[in-house]
C-alpha positions in Angstrom: -181.4 -45.1 -73.9 -184.5 -46.6 -72.2 -184.6 -50.2 -70.8 -186.6 -51.5 -73.7 -184.0 -50.5 -76.3 -181.2 -51.9 -74.1 -183.2 -55.2 -73.7 -183.5 -55.6 -77.5 -179.7 -55.0 -77.8 -179.1 -57.7 -75.3 -181.3 -60.1 -77.2 -179.5 -59.3 -80.4 -176.1 -60.0 -78.8 -177.4 -63.3 -77.4 -178.6 -64.4 -80.9 -175.1 -63.6 -82.2 -173.5 -65.7 -79.4 -172.1 -62.7 -77.6 -173.2 -63.9 -74.2 -170.9 -61.6 -72.2 -172.2 -58.6 -74.1 -175.8 -59.8 -73.6 -175.2 -60.1 -69.8 -173.8 -56.6 -69.7 -177.0 -55.3 -71.5 -179.3 -57.2 -69.2 -177.4 -55.9 -66.2 -178.2 -52.4 -67.4 -181.8 -53.3 -67.9 -182.0 -54.6 -64.3 -180.4 -51.4 -63.0 -183.0 -49.4 -64.8 -185.9 -51.7 -64.0 -185.0 -54.0 -61.1 -188.4 -55.7 -61.2 -188.3 -56.8 -64.8 -188.6 -60.7 -64.7 -187.7 -61.0 -68.4 -184.4 -59.3 -67.8 -183.5 -61.8 -65.0 -184.6 -64.7 -67.2 -182.7 -63.6 -70.2 -179.5 -62.9 -68.2 -179.9 -66.3 -66.7 -180.2 -67.8 -70.2 -176.9 -66.1 -71.3 -175.2 -67.3 -68.0 -176.4 -70.8 -68.7 -174.7 -70.7 -72.2 -171.5 -69.9 -70.4 -172.1 -72.7 -67.9 -172.3 -70.2 -65.0 -175.0 -72.4 -63.5 -174.9 -71.1 -60.0 -175.7 -67.5 -61.0 -178.1 -68.6 -63.6 -180.1 -70.5 -60.9 -180.2 -67.4 -58.8 -181.4 -65.3 -61.7 -184.1 -67.8 -62.7 -185.3 -67.9 -59.1 -185.5 -64.1 -59.1 -187.5 -64.2 -62.3 -189.9 -66.8 -60.8 -190.4 -64.6 -57.7 -191.3 -61.7 -59.9 -193.5 -63.8 -62.3 -194.5 -67.2 -60.7 -196.4 -68.1 -63.9 -193.4 -68.1 -66.2 -193.0 -71.7 -67.4 -189.9 -70.8 -69.4 -188.1 -69.6 -66.2 -188.8 -73.0 -64.5 -187.5 -74.8 -67.6 -184.4 -72.7 -67.7 -183.7 -73.3 -63.9 -184.3 -77.0 -64.5 -181.6 -77.1 -67.1 -179.2 -75.3 -64.9 -180.0 -77.6 -62.0 -179.5 -80.6 -64.2 -176.1 -79.4 -65.4 -175.1 -78.9 -61.7 -176.1 -82.5 -61.1 -179.2 -81.7 -59.1 -181.5 -84.1 -61.0 -184.3 -84.2 -58.4 -184.5 -80.4 -58.4 -184.4 -80.4 -62.2 -187.3 -82.8 -62.5 -189.3 -80.7 -60.0 -188.7 -77.6 -62.1 -189.6 -79.2 -65.4 -192.8 -80.6 -63.7 -193.8 -77.1 -62.6 -193.2 -75.8 -66.1 -195.4 -78.5 -67.6 -198.1 -77.8 -65.1 -198.0 -74.1 -66.2 -197.9 -75.0 -69.9 -198.8 -78.5 -71.0 -197.4 -77.6 -74.5 -193.9 -76.8 -73.2 -191.9 -79.2 -75.4 -188.5 -78.2 -73.8 -189.8 -79.1 -70.4 -191.0 -82.6 -71.5 -187.8 -83.5 -73.3 -185.6 -82.1 -70.6 -187.5 -83.9 -67.9 -187.2 -87.1 -69.9 -183.4 -86.6 -70.1 -183.2 -86.1 -66.3 -185.4 -89.1 -65.7 -183.3 -91.2 -68.1 -180.1 -90.3 -66.1 -182.0 -91.3 -63.0 -182.6 -94.7 -64.7 -186.4 -94.0 -64.5 -186.9 -95.3 -68.0 -190.7 -95.7 -67.9 -191.2 -92.0 -66.9 -188.5 -90.9 -69.4 -190.2 -92.9 -72.2 -193.6 -91.3 -71.4 -192.0 -87.8 -71.5 -190.2 -88.4 -74.8 -193.4 -89.9 -76.4 -195.3 -86.8 -75.3 -192.5 -84.6 -76.8 -193.0 -86.4 -80.1 -196.7 -85.8 -79.9 -196.0 -82.1 -79.6 -193.1 -82.1 -82.0 -192.5 -85.3 -84.1 -189.2 -83.8 -85.3 -187.6 -83.5 -81.9 -184.2 -85.1 -82.4 -183.3 -85.6 -78.7 -186.5 -87.5 -78.0 -185.9 -89.9 -80.9 -182.3 -90.4 -79.8 -183.2 -91.1 -76.1 -186.1 -93.4 -77.1 -183.6 -95.3 -79.2 -181.4 -95.9 -76.2 -184.4 -96.8 -74.0 -185.6 -99.4 -76.4 -182.0 -100.7 -76.8 -181.7 -101.1 -73.0 -185.1 -102.8 -73.0 -183.9 -105.2 -75.8 -186.5 -103.9 -78.2 -184.1 -103.7 -81.0 -186.5 -103.2 -83.8 -188.0 -100.1 -82.2 -184.5 -98.9 -81.2 -183.4 -99.0 -84.8 -186.5 -97.1 -85.9 -185.8 -94.2 -83.5 -182.1 -94.1 -84.4 -183.0 -94.0 -88.1 -185.3 -91.0 -87.4 -182.6 -89.3 -85.5 -180.1 -89.8 -88.4 -182.7 -88.3 -90.8 -183.1 -85.3 -88.5 -179.4 -84.9 -87.6 -177.3 -86.6 -90.3 -174.2 -84.7 -89.3 -174.2 -85.9 -85.7 -172.5 -89.2 -84.8 -174.9 -90.2 -82.0 -177.5 -91.8 -84.3 -174.9 -93.9 -86.1 -173.3 -94.9 -82.8 -176.7 -95.9 -81.4 -177.7 -97.9 -84.5 -174.3 -99.7 -84.4 -175.0 -100.8 -80.8 -178.2 -102.4 -82.0 -176.4 -104.0 -84.9 -173.8 -105.4 -82.5 -176.5 -107.1 -80.4 -178.1 -108.5 -83.6 -174.6 -109.8 -84.7 -174.7 -107.6 -87.8 -171.0 -107.0 -87.7 -170.8 -105.5 -91.2 -173.6 -103.0 -90.4 -172.1 -102.1 -87.0 -168.7 -101.4 -88.5 -170.1 -99.3 -91.3 -172.1 -97.2 -88.8 -169.1 -96.8 -86.6 -167.1 -95.8 -89.7 -169.7 -93.0 -90.3 -169.7 -92.0 -86.7 -165.9 -91.7 -86.6 -165.9 -89.7 -89.8 -168.1 -87.2 -88.1 -166.4 -87.3 -84.7 -162.7 -88.1 -85.1 -161.7 -87.5 -81.5 -164.0 -89.9 -79.7 -161.9 -92.8 -78.3 -165.0 -94.8 -77.4 -166.0 -95.1 -81.1 -162.5 -96.3 -82.0 -162.5 -98.7 -79.1 -165.9 -100.2 -80.1 -164.9 -100.5 -83.8 -161.6 -102.1 -82.7 -163.4 -104.7 -80.6 -165.6 -105.6 -83.5 -162.6 -105.9 -85.8 -160.8 -108.0 -83.2 -163.8 -110.4 -82.9 -163.9 -110.8 -86.6 -160.1 -111.5 -86.7 -159.3 -108.3 -88.6 -156.1 -107.9 -86.6 -154.7 -105.0 -88.7 -157.9 -103.1 -88.3 -158.1 -103.8 -84.6 -154.5 -102.7 -84.1 -155.1 -99.4 -85.9 -158.2 -98.6 -83.9 -156.7 -99.4 -80.5 -153.5 -97.5 -81.3 -155.8 -94.5 -82.1 -157.5 -94.8 -78.7 -154.1 -94.6 -77.1 -153.0 -91.8 -79.5 -155.9 -89.7 -78.3 -154.4 -89.8 -74.8 -156.4 -92.5 -73.2 -154.3 -94.7 -71.0 -156.9 -97.4 -70.8 -155.7 -100.8 -69.6 -158.2 -102.6 -71.8 -156.9 -100.8 -74.9 -153.4 -101.9 -74.3 -154.6 -105.4 -73.3 -156.5 -106.0 -76.6 -153.9 -104.3 -78.7 -151.4 -106.7 -77.2 -153.6 -109.7 -78.1 -154.1 -108.4 -81.6 -150.4 -108.0 -82.1 -149.8 -111.5 -80.8 -152.3 -112.9 -83.2 -150.7 -110.9 -86.0 -147.4 -112.4 -85.1 -145.7 -109.4 -83.5 -144.8 -111.1 -80.2 -142.4 -108.3 -79.0 -145.1 -105.7 -79.6 -147.6 -107.8 -77.8 -145.3 -108.1 -74.8 -144.7 -104.3 -74.8 -148.4 -103.4 -74.7 -149.3 -106.0 -72.0 -146.4 -104.7 -69.9 -147.7 -101.1 -70.4 -151.1 -102.2 -69.1 -149.4 -103.8 -66.1 -147.6 -100.5 -65.4 -150.9 -98.6 -65.4 -152.7 -101.0 -63.1 -150.5 -103.8 -61.6 -153.5 -105.2 -59.7 -155.4 -106.2 -62.9 -154.8 -109.9 -63.6 -155.8 -109.8 -67.3 -152.5 -108.4 -68.8 -150.6 -111.1 -66.8 -152.7 -113.7 -68.5 -152.3 -112.2 -71.9 -148.5 -111.7 -71.5 -148.1 -115.2 -70.4 -149.7 -116.5 -73.6 -147.2 -114.7 -75.7 -144.3 -115.8 -73.4 -145.4 -119.4 -73.9 -145.1 -118.9 -77.7 -141.7 -117.3 -77.2 -140.6 -120.4 -75.2 -140.2 -118.3 -72.1 -142.0 -120.8 -69.9 -140.6 -119.6 -66.6 -141.6 -116.0 -67.3 -145.1 -117.3 -68.3 -145.4 -119.3 -65.1 -144.4 -116.3 -63.0 -147.0 -114.1 -64.7 -149.7 -116.7 -64.2 -148.7 -117.1 -60.6 -149.1 -113.4 -60.2 -152.6 -113.6 -61.8 -153.5 -116.3 -59.3 -152.3 -114.1 -56.4 -154.6 -111.4 -57.7 -157.6 -113.8 -58.2 -157.3 -117.1 -56.4 -160.5 -118.3 -58.0 -159.3 -117.8 -61.6 -159.9 -121.1 -63.3 -158.3 -119.8 -66.6 -155.1 -118.8 -64.9 -154.7 -122.2 -63.2 -155.3 -123.9 -66.6 -152.9 -121.7 -68.4 -150.2 -122.3 -65.8 -150.9 -126.0 -66.1 -150.3 -125.8 -69.8 -147.0 -124.0 -69.4 -145.9 -126.6 -66.8 -146.9 -129.4 -69.3 -144.6 -127.8 -71.9 -141.8 -127.8 -69.3 -142.5 -131.6 -68.8 -143.5 -130.9 -65.2 -146.4 -133.2 -65.6 -147.4 -133.8 -61.9 -147.5 -130.0 -61.3 -149.4 -129.5 -64.5 -152.0 -132.1 -63.5 -152.4 -130.5 -60.1 -153.0 -127.0 -61.6 -155.4 -128.4 -64.2 -157.3 -130.3 -61.5 -157.6 -127.1 -59.5 -158.9 -125.3 -62.6 -161.6 -128.0 -63.0 -162.5 -127.7 -59.3 -163.1 -124.0 -59.7 -165.1 -124.5 -62.9 -166.5 -127.9 -63.7 -167.4 -126.8 -67.2 -163.8 -125.7 -68.1 -163.3 -128.0 -71.0 -159.9 -126.5 -71.7 -158.7 -127.5 -68.3 -159.9 -131.1 -68.9 -158.0 -131.1 -72.2 -154.8 -129.7 -70.5 -154.9 -132.4 -67.9 -155.4 -135.0 -70.6 -152.3 -133.8 -72.4 -150.3 -133.8 -69.1 -151.5 -137.3 -68.3 -150.4 -138.4 -71.8 -147.0 -136.8 -71.1 -146.7 -138.8 -67.9 -147.6 -142.0 -69.7 -151.2 -142.3 -68.4 -152.9 -143.0 -71.7 -156.2 -144.1 -70.3 -156.5 -141.0 -68.1 -155.5 -138.9 -71.0 -158.1 -140.3 -73.3 -160.8 -140.0 -70.6 -160.0 -136.3 -70.0 -159.6 -135.4 -73.7 -162.9 -137.1 -74.6 -164.7 -135.3 -71.8 -163.1 -132.1 -72.9 -164.3 -132.6 -76.5 -167.9 -133.0 -75.2 -167.8 -129.3 -74.1 -166.8 -128.0 -77.5 -168.5 -127.5 -80.9 -167.2 -129.8 -83.6 -166.0 -126.9 -85.7 -164.1 -125.3 -82.8 -160.3 -125.1 -82.4 -160.5 -126.6 -79.0 -162.3 -129.7 -80.4 -159.6 -130.0 -83.1 -156.9 -129.7 -80.5 -158.0 -132.4 -78.2 -159.5 -134.6 -80.9 -156.1 -134.6 -82.5 -154.5 -136.1 -79.3 -157.2 -138.7 -79.0 -156.7 -140.0 -82.5 -152.9 -139.7 -82.1 -153.1 -142.0 -79.1 -155.3 -144.4 -81.1 -152.6 -144.5 -83.8 -154.5 -142.6 -86.4 -151.7 -140.2 -87.2 -153.1 -139.0 -90.5 -156.3 -137.9 -88.8 -154.3 -136.3 -86.0 -152.4 -134.2 -88.6 -155.7 -133.2 -90.2 -157.2 -132.1 -86.8 -154.2 -130.0 -85.9 -153.9 -128.5 -89.3 -157.6 -127.6 -89.2 -156.9 -125.9 -85.9 -154.1 -123.8 -87.5 -156.3 -122.8 -90.3 -158.7 -121.2 -87.8 -156.1 -119.8 -85.4 -152.7 -119.6 -87.1 -151.0 -118.1 -84.0 -151.2 -121.6 -82.4 -148.4 -122.7 -84.7 -145.8 -122.4 -81.9 -147.6 -125.1 -79.9 -149.1 -127.3 -82.6 -146.4 -127.6 -85.2 -144.1 -129.8 -83.1 -147.1 -132.2 -82.6 -147.9 -132.2 -86.3 -144.2 -133.1 -87.0 -144.4 -135.9 -84.5 -147.6 -137.3 -86.1 -146.0 -137.0 -89.6 -142.9 -138.8 -88.4 -145.1 -141.6 -87.0 -146.9 -141.7 -90.4 -143.6 -141.9 -92.3 -142.5 -144.7 -90.0 -145.7 -146.6 -90.6 -145.3 -146.3 -94.3 -141.7 -147.6 -94.4 
């Protein structure tokens, strides 16, 4: 059989995804015709499909030596170089291909991808736009232009490109995932969750998609939905601290305190130098009445980050609940020194001062705290309740704290005793 017939057999095998068979045939062609540049180029193409990048680069280089005007050989070598992580060499190869053939769509789009990964967004954008001038239906160019516009905060344009990508590739998750990212920035939670639903239906094993959807559900207080998604992230074998952290918080807010503790503890096992799970676990321990354990966790968080205003404030609150008012005031003061806009720490110090009997100091701190919060926020209700309680308006205090519980029911462990105190005062007033 002559080399031409063998070459055609190799091409046929390549088209049927028999890459090893194709390589064998092109080996035979090269043995029969060692100066055939197309044989080297086609063997390199099959090697590339098998991710044998090193040998593919050598074969493309040989093809270029034999035929320096072959723009496709430069494009192919550029792809192999990019896959190996040699982005500068890849860009050079694609540029050579474009110089040889200004209509080489593959070279423009691939150079754009390499430039995108080099964070050279302006050059990448130019190449993708040129790609679309040559081929308006190039899906990759639309996808990457969507992400470039997203990174440049041009969300309207980003949505347009992702919409086009979805029309071109409706069975790929990337377009829905990209459009969801834009919707998240636009605070279109319903749209973002719907697009992530679609992306997950198409790609059921991508933990990032479950994680993103879980975060949106968590932010929208859909605790069951968030719990399901974060558990799926972990099921897929991803031991991500943040997945355990937020799963723990969602379980806490759902009322499963033991489950919350278990997940925060798992996060600590994975990375004991991350302060967040100590903060999260301490919040659950406070609700369980395990104040010493909470204080220990918060002390550990402070050891890991001595500038953590939140940890000082939370430890102050746990100490307040233990009636250790002086130490609580000291921690809250430290939290305020570290962050002068920490309204929560001002409120905590106010409550501790109230516990110590310093009503004037308590009112001053709580009123300053309130100035940092929106009137419809839980924090506003929390501290406003104490201010009006101190003023003897027990009915309004009950209303403030019950409003807080409507917004965040998991605060019941801390607020219900105070509601009962206010109601007892109210009953006493009415007698």
